[in-house]
N, C-alpha and C positions, 0 to 999 in steps of 0.2 A: 628469512624476512617474515616477521611479524604484519598481523591487520593493523592499519592505520586505528589510534586512540579515538574512541567516537567520545562526546560528552555527557554527562551523565546529569539529569534533572535537578538529582538532592544538592548538589554543587552549588547550586544557583538560587535558592531560594532559603529565607533562614529555617533556623533549625527546630523551630516550633511550629512548621508548616503541617496542617491537616491533609495528608493525601486521599484519594481514591485508589484503595489498598488492591491488591488480584485476589483472586478466589482462591481457594485451597485448592481447589484442582485444574488452577492455570499452567499452561505450559511454560515451560523454560523459553527465552526470546536470542536470538541467533539475529547478529547484523547481516547485513547481503557479505561486507568485508569478513565479518568472522567464519561465516560459514568456507567461503571461496580461500582463505588464509590457511582456516584449520583440514579443510579435505579435501581440497581442489590439486591440483598437479601443479606443485611447486617449481620444476623448471620453467613453467610459463611465467611465473608471478614476476621475475627480472625483465623477460622479454614482451612480456604484453601489457603489462602496466604502463609504460609513457602512452599508449593513446587512449587509455580514458583517467591519465591521473588529475589533467587539470579539469575535470566534471567531478571524482571522487572528492579533490579539495574542494570544490563549491559546495557538494552538496554535507562534508565535513562544516565547512565554513557556515551555510548556513542552517546546520543543525547550531551550533555557539550561539547565533543570533537569535535561534527561537527561544532561548534558555538567557539568556543576556537581556531579551526583551522583557520580560518578564515583569522584570522592575517597574515598567512603564504600565503597566497596569493600574487601572483609576481606584483609589481608595475606597471609594462611595459608588460603589458600579450600579447601575440599573440592571434590574433583572428580568424586566418586561419588553417587547419589540415589537414595532407596529408592522403591517403590514410593507410599507412602504424599505423600510428598513432591510424587511428581508430581501425584496423587490433589485433593490440598489446593492446589498450584497449578491445574491446571485447575477446581477448583469455585469458586476466590477471580476467577478470569478471567471465567468468566460471571457470577459475582455484580456484577461491575464494567460488564458488558453487552458482552462479547465472545461472538459465536454461534458460535465454533468455535477450535482450538489446533491446531498441527499444528508437528511438530518436522523438523527435516532440517539438513542441513550444509550450508553457503553455499559455492556454488560461485564461484569468483575472479571468474569471465565476469559475475557478474551486481552485482558491486562496479563501482559507478561511476568510470570512469577519475578522475577528480577527486575522489575518496572514498577512505576506508581504513575499516576497521573493528577492533574489538581482538580480537573471539573470532571463530572460525569455525564455530560451531553456531549456528541461529539456533530460537527460537520465535517461531511466526509466531500471528498475532492482527487475523482480520478481524471488522468489527462493523456490521451491517447498517443502512441508512439507511432512513429512516421509508418507507413505501411510499404514502400518502397523498401527503406531501410531491414526493416523486419524480413522483408521477404527473401531476403538476401542471407539469412543463418541458415547455416554456422559460419559467423565469419567478425572480422574485426568492427567491420561500419553497424551490426547490427547491435552488436557489444555496446561501443559507443552510442547507440541510440538508447539504449535502456540506462545507461551513466548519465546522458545529455537531460534525459526525461526526469531523472531523480533531482539531478539541479537543479532544473526548470522549477521543478515542484515544489522542492526547499524554499524556492524564492519567494512562490507565488505563496503559501501558508504565511509564510511570515507580514508580506504584502495586505493578506486579506487578516490577520490580526491586528497588525497598525491600523487598518481602517476603522476594525471594531471599538479600537481601544479609542482613538479617537471620535467614536461617538457615545461612549461612556461606559463600554463593555468590556468586561475582563476576557481574555484570551489565552490561549495555548498552543500555540504554533507546532503541531507533531512533525518532528523530521521525515522526509521522505527517505533518508537512511537511517536505521537504527532508532526506530522508534519502539513506544513503549507498549502498542496494543498489534493485534493482529489483523491490518488494515482490511483485506480480503473477506474476514467475517463480519468485520464491521460493516464496509461495503454492502456484503448480503443483507445483513440486518435492516441496515437502510431503505433498499428496495432500489439497490442500481444494477444488478443481478446476480449471476448465481456462481457459484465456484463449482468448477470441473473439475474432472480426472486428474487435471494435468496442477491443481491446487491456485488456477488463476479465476480471477474472480470473468467471468462472461458476461459481455454486455452488448444491448443492440447498437449497432453502428461499427465498432472495431472488433468482436467478439473479446480475446481475451488480451489483446495489444494495446495494454494501459500501463500505469504505475499509478499507485493512490498513495495519497497523504490525508492530513486531518486538522482540524484546528479545534479544540476540547472548550467547551465554554460553558454558565453557569447560569445561561439566560434560559429560565425556566418554561416558554412557552414555543420554544423553537416548532415551526411546522413539521413533524415526524413526518417521513416518509417511506417508515416500514411497510415493506408489502408484500403478496407473494404472485406478481405478475411473472415471475422467472422459474416459479419451482419445477417447472414442466423440463428444466433442462438434466436434470438428472438422470431422466429414463431413457432422455435421447443419448447421453455419452455414454450407459451401460450398453449402448448399443453399437456404436461407431467404436470407442478404443482406438482411434486411430495417433491418438498424441502416444499412446501405450506403444504400440507397436513400432512407431517415428522416431520415440527418443533413443539417442545414439549409446545413453548410459544404463539403458532400463530401469530407469529409476521411478519410472509410475508405476501402482500397482493396479493392475487390472480390476481386483478386488478391493475397492477401499478398504482400509483395516478400519476396524470400530476399536477403540479402546476402552480400556475399563471405566474410563469418566464418563462413555458416550460418545465423545469429539471424534473426530474423524483423522485418518492419517492418508493423505494421498499418495505422497513421493516420499522416496528415501532422499533426503538433503546429501547423506552422504556420498551418493554416488551422483546424484545431481552436480555437486560442486564440481566435479573431474571437469566434463566437458563447456561447463557456466566457466571454467575459468582458463581454458585454452583461448577462445573467444572475447573474455570479459563480459557475456550477458549471450548465451549460447541462444536460448531463444527460437529452438527447435519447437517446443511443441505449442509453442506460441502460430509460429509459421503453419504448422500442420493440422492446427487444429480447425476441421469443418465451420466451425463460425467467422472466423475468420478468411477462410477460403468462399466461404459462398455466403448467400443471401440471409440474414436472421429470419423474415417474415417466412422467406420459403421453406426452411428448417422447421420453424412453428407451424407451420399446416401439415410440416408432412406429421407431426405427433400429436395434435390439438386436432 
């Protein structure tokens, strides 16, 4: 059984399109379905796939829509936006279900080596997963919640891209599944949280129990939200290590690996894929994370 085929941006734009290219030290990117089907437990695919299949199809459909809709970008687009536009954009994003919104410039090393994007600025959009469902991990219910969030986010970024185009701005909706960039790193750069040892973005409110998607644009005066408000989190994670000890696959490194290009590798995806495929969305590291179980401000007071 092969991983479902995901759309490719280059198939939906003119051949002479100028892209924002990955850096020389960018890493290869694998989508969640590719990781599951390449390294996961193959015996569980046929058995468990029906539970998440509707949302998987929705996520793929939304990715196709995100690329097909690029032809609707205005030919003569505005490059500057006022405060009213950003306020309306943020209100709309929250109405759709996003829990926060961040703005940043995309570092080229965050673009996967086998991918490209159209615009160098990003609007980063996290969405919380249902806490009760995540608390059931590892289970099909928790796995279904992962894919429900992926599907919902894929729809949300398409709505936001349309919102922007209708007001004269160019936008590229980055699909929640099979995106072109490393979303947790983008979200961290945008000041929305910090990546924990489990490789997930930790934020105030729901800890790591969230998924992320983005909308790329060429609006030049985005109100960048880059900050260091969360940079105390790694020092707590170094002492905690709860996700490391609780991971059913022992896939999380106790000592985060520093790679030759100075980037960090938090988990062994080939190991992670095995329990992930069993429930189509493991989520044990999220459920066991201290930031999911406890109050963010109380944890922060212990560290700072």
